[in-house]
N, C-alpha and C positions, 0 to 999 in steps of 0.2 A: 473221449474223442474217437471218432471212427477212423481207423487207419488201415484196415485190411480189406481186400475184396469181399471176403465172406461176411465180415461185419457190415460192410456197405450194403450188400445184397439183403442181409437180414433187416437192416434199418429201412431200406426202401420197401421191403415186403410189409413191414409193420406200418409204415407210413401210408401205404396204399390202403390197407384195411381200415386204418384209422380215418382216412379221408372219407370212406364210405359211411362210417358211423357218424362223422360230423355232418356230412351231407344229409343223412336221414334225420338228424336232430334239427338242422338248420331249415330244411324245406318247409315244415309247417309253421315255424316261427317267422320266417321271412314273409310268408303269405299272411299270417295272422297279424303281424305288426302293421303291414301295409293296409289291410282292411280296417283295422282299428284306428289307423291314422287318417282314414278318409281319402285314400288314394288308390289307384288301380293296383291289384295284387302283383302285377308284373314289376312294378317299381321296387317292391321289396326284394324280388328275386335279383333285379339288376344290382341293387346295393350289396346283396350277398355275393354276387359274382365279382363285383369290383373289390369287395373285401378279401376275396381269395386271390384273384389274379393280379391286383395292384398292391394293396397293402400287404398281402401275404408274401410277396416277393421282396419287400423292403426290410432292412434291418431294424432292430428294436427289440421285440420279443418274438422268439422263434416258434413258440407253441400256442400262443393265444390267437383266437379266431375272431375276425371282425365281420360285422354285418348290421342290419337294422336291429335296433334294440328296443325292448319294451319300455326302457327308462326314458326314451325320447318320444314315445307315442303321444303323450299328453301335449307336449310342446309342439309337435308337428301338427296335430289336429287343430290346436289353437291357431297356429300360423296359417294353415290352409283355410280355416273358416274365416279368418279375418282378412287375409290378403289374397286368397285364391291359390289354386294349385300351381300356376306359373311362377309364383313367388319363390317356390323351392329352388328354381333355377338361379335365383339371386342369393337367397339365404344360405344354401348349402355350400356353393363354391366360395362365398365370402368367409364362411366358417372355416373351410379348408385352408384358405390363404392365411387366415389369422393363426391357425394351428401351426402352419409351416413357419410363420414368423416367430411364434413363441418357441418352437423347437429350435430354430436357428439361433435364437438369442439364449439358448440353454436355460429356459425357464420351466422346462417340463418337471424337474424335480421339486419345484415350489408347490405343485399341487399336492404333494405329500404333507404339506403343513396344515391342511384343512382338518379341523376337528373331526374325529371319528363319529362323534354324536351327531354332527351336522350331516355327515355322509349317510349314516343310518336313518336319520330323520328325513333326508331327501328321498332315499329309496322307499321308506315307509309311506311318505306322502304320495309318491308316484304310484305305489301299490294301491293306496286307498282310492285315488282318482281313477286309476285303471279299472279297478273292480267295479266302482260305481258306474262307470260308463259302459263297461262290457256287459253288465247285467241287462241292459236294454237290448243289445245285439243278441244276447242269449235268447231273448223272446222275439227276435225279428222286429224290434222297434227302434226308432231313432232316439238317441239320447238328447235331452234338452240342451246341453252345452257345458256350462261350467261345473266344477266339482260340487259346489253347494246346490246348484239347480238339479244335478243328477241325484244327489242324496235326497233332496226334498221331494223329488218326483217318484221315489221308490214305492211309497204306498199306493199311488195311482197306477204304477206299473203292475203291482200285484193284483189290483182289482181288474185291470185290463186283461191280464193273463188268464184269470179265473173265468172271464167271460168269452174267451176266444179259443176255439179248438186248435187252429193252426199255431197260435202262440204257445199253447201247452205242448204241442208236438215239438216245437223248436226248443223249448226249455228241457224236455226230456232228452233230446239229442245232445244239447250242451251239457246237461248234468251228467249224462252217461259218459261223455268225453272226459269230464273231470274225474269221474269215478274210476275209469280205466287207467288214467295216469296215476292216480293215488294208489290203486291196487297193484299196478304193474311193478312198482318199486318193492313190493313185498314178495314177489315171485322169486324162484331160485335164480342163481347167477346166470345160467345158460339163457334164460328168457331175456336177460338184460342186453343181449346182443342186439336186439331191436329196440330203439328208443320208444319210451312210453308215448310221447306226443304223436309220433308217426303212427303207432298202432291205434291210438285213440281216434285220430282224425280219419285213418283208413277205415276203421270199423264204422264210424259215423257216416262216412261217405258211402260205404257199401250198403248200409241199412237204408239210407236215403234213396239210393238208386234202385235197389231191389224192390222196395215197397212204394216207390214213387211218392215219397212223403211231401206234403205241401209246405215246404220250408224254403226260405231264401237261400240262394247259392251264390258263390263267388262270381262276380261279373268279369268276363274275360274279353280283352280287346286285342290281344296279340302283343308280342314282345316289342316289335318295331313300332307299332302304333302307340304303345304306352310311353315310349321315349319322347321327351319334349326338351330338345336341346336349348341351351341358353341363347337368347338373342341380345344383341348389344343394347337395344332400346330398353330392355327390362332392367338394366342396371341403373337407369334413371330413378328407380324406386329407392335407391340408397339415400336419397335426399329425405326420405321419411324417417323422422326420429324414432317412431315406434318400431319400424323395421330394423333400424340399427340396434335398438335395445334387444330385439329378438335375436339378432345375429350374435350379440355378446352372450346372451343366455345360452344359445346353441353351443357356442365355443367353450364356455366355461363348463357346462354340464357334460358335453360329449367328451371333452378332454379329461375331466375329473373321473368320469365313469371308466374311460379306457385305462387310465393310469392306476386307478384303484383295482381294476380287474387284473392288470399286470402284476401288481403286488400280491394279489391272491393266488394267481397262477404260479408265480415264482415259488410259493410255499408248497406247491403240489409236486414239484419235480426237482431233481438234483442237477439238471443241466445248466447251461449258461443263463444268467439272470438278465433281466430287462435293462436296456439303456433307455431311460425315460425320455431323454431329449430326442433320440432317434425314433422312438415309438411315437412320440407326438408328431414328428415329421411324417412318419408313415401314415398316421391317421389323417393328417392334413392333406397328403397327396390323394388318399382314397376319397375323402370328402370333396376335394376339388373336382375329381373325375365324376363322382356321383352327381355333383351339382351341375356340371356341364351337360349331363344326360337328363337332368330334371328328375333325378331319383331321390330316394330318402337319404337322410344323413346316416352315417355309420358310427359305431363305437366298437371297441372290443367287448365281446359278450362272454360273461363268465360261464354261462350254461354250455355254450358250444366249446369254449376253451377247456373247461373241466372234462367234457366228454372226449376231447382230443387227447388230453394227457392220460386219462383213465384207459383209453383204447390203446395206449402204448406208443403214441407218436414220439419220434425222436428228433425230427428236423422240421423245417418249414414246408417240406414237400407235401405233407398231409393237408395243410390249410390251403395250399395252392390248388391241389387236386380237388378239394371240396368245391372250389369255385368253378372248376371245369365241369364237375357233375351237375352243378346248378345250371350252368350254361346249356349243357346238353339237354337237361330236362325241359328248360324253358323253350328251347328251340325245337325239340322233337315231340314233346307231349304237352303243348299249351292247353289243349282241350281238357286235360285231366283236371285243371284248376276249376273249370266251370262246373264240375260235379261235387265240389266240396261245399257242404252247408256252412253258412256263416256262423250259425250257432255253435258248431264244433270249434271253429277258430276262436270264438268268444270264450268258450270253455278253456282253451289253451291259454289265453291271455289272463283269464281270471285265476287260473292255477298259478301262472307266473306272477300275478299281482300278490297273491297270498305268500308266495315265497320271498317277496320283498319285505314283508312285515317282520320285524324282529321280535316275534312273539316269545320265543324262548329266552332271548337275551335281555328283555326289558326288566324282568323280575330281579335277576342278579344285579343288573346295572343299578336299579333303584336302591337295592340294599347296600351297595358298596360306593357308588358314585351318584348320589341323588341329583346333584346339579347337572351331570351329563344326561341323565334320564329326562330331566325337565327340558333341556335343550332339544333332545330328540323328539319329544312329544310336541313341543311348541312348533318346531320346524315342520313336522308332518302336518299338524293342524293348519299352520299358516299356508302351506301349499294347497291344502284342500279348500281353504276359504278364499285365497287370493289366486295365485298362479305359481308355477314352478320357480320362475326367476325371483319374484318378490319373496316367496317363502324361503328360498335358500339364503337370500340376503338377510332376512330377519333372523334366520338361524345363525349365520355367521356373526352378525352384530351381537346377538345374545351370547354366543360363545366367547367372543372377545371381551364383552362386559363381564362375564362370569370369571374368565381368567384374570382380568384386571382386579376384580374384587377379591378373588382368592389369594392373589399375590400381595395385596395391600394389608398385610397383617401388622398391627401396631399394638404394642404392650406399653402401658403407662404405670409406673410405680411412683407413689407419693410417700416421702419420708420427711421427718422433721430433724434438722441438724442444729448445730450450735446457735444459741441466742434466738431461737424461735423461727429461723429461716426454714421455709418449706422447699425441699428439693424434689423436682419433678423430672424423672428419668423416662425418656421416650425411646423405645427400641423397636426395630423392625423396618417396615417400609411405610413412610409417611407420604401418602398421595392425597389428592383432592377428594378421592372417594371416602377416605377416613377422616376428613377434616371436621365434619359435624361431631363425630365422637370425640376427637381431640379437644375441640373448643368447649363441648359440653362438660368434659372432665375438668378443664381449667376453670370454667365458670363456677364450679363447686368449691374451689379453694377459698380460704379466708381472704377477705379483701384488705385486712389491716396488717398483714404480715408480708415480709419480702419473700419473693419466689425466685428460685434459681432453676433455670431450665438446663437440663443435662441432655444433650443430643448425641453424646458419644456413641450410643448404641444403635444409632440409625444406620441402616445400610443404604437407604435411599430417601432423599428429601426433595420433593419437587418444589417448583417456584411458588405455587399457590400456598402450600403449607408453610414454607419459610416466611413469606410475607405476612401470613395470618399470625404466626407465632411471634414475629417481631412486633407487629402492631399490638398484639395482646400484651406483650411484655412492656412496651412503652407506656401503655395505658395503666398497667397494674403497678409498676414500680416507678419510683421517682428517679431512679438512676438507670443507666443503660445496662441492659442485661448482656452479659458476655457468656454465651453458651460455650461449652467445651468443644462443641462440633457444630458448625453452621453450614457445612457443605455436604452435598451427597457424595457418597463413595460408590464407585461403579461396582 
């Protein structure tokens, strides 16, 4: 805890420098996420500003940083394509209000109950869709749309690039951006004072301007012109069931990503840990403000948050100041955005997409927890084939089914006791999932000998199994079977 003037000055000094680092990390990501989402670049900056000045001031997690996230890019692009850009002024504030309600009801901690394999599968699926879509922007081409369409169109994209000089130039710019970010991490620690994405985008922009390369650049409309405040008439769209489903998807995914990020950030520092309910309220307040401005939705972002911690931040001052720097940049240097090649931003997002893929973790996970690895892969594939919301639901259902199956362990012992009676002892958890196995075992018993069912070893016996066992016993024996245990024990 900071208690002396000297320690306070030291903390403020560290927070000031940390805020500059976070600003430099956030700037290309805010713009890149906006362009990838199919909205004006300024809207990404607005979300970053609100993440600093609104969410940054509220209690919850003192060191994690909020702003537009690559994890929501696919969902935002789908919503904008289907409902139009003005729909964000309805979807995002509704998402924020739902998050405020969930936080007020103290349900934030429940998001920690989601299976880790589903979370990793969700991130992997987002990464795959993000990469497939950004490969088109890397060549200054428009992506077909859905994840499967984007993947199916990649061979045609390759042919198109080989036949087009400007497309090849754009690919070189984008590939160079990725190469700089990858190599930057291998440089000495002093070089790490400047974030790799900023250096890469800056170099790509400089090359584009100096050599006047024929590549697409970010379209700039101005900060105030990009703001599209909510209108009361727009909220009539809430009668659309599809739009309501989209809002639920935004709420669940944005909340989960923020709270999972908070858990990860808490492991990076020794300071006060996150209050999940307050953090959910802070995210809800930020999204409500973003929605009223017609901007992108926000989440807590692990890349910016980790940069904040690693830069030595000690209080929330650093994340608030990063929002101030974004505001000053957007207000004083808006024209600088118009010089950035979109291929460079696509490179940033492709690099971010690859970082979402659990390449190193999948092998060990398959060796130790094969079922979890299957859930992860199926969740990611379902997101690629369907959409983010449906893919996550499939992953959650599969995870619940896997957990139910794994906890339904039943052991059956068959022994012969006095006068030819067969004793069948059933131990473990007898649920409807194991009922076929139980009945198949009983069907193999001699039909001309009495059978005694011993259920004393059962820790759980559901209604379906109890009814099936009683019916089988009534049919097999002429007398009433009196098991030693007929009720489930909690």
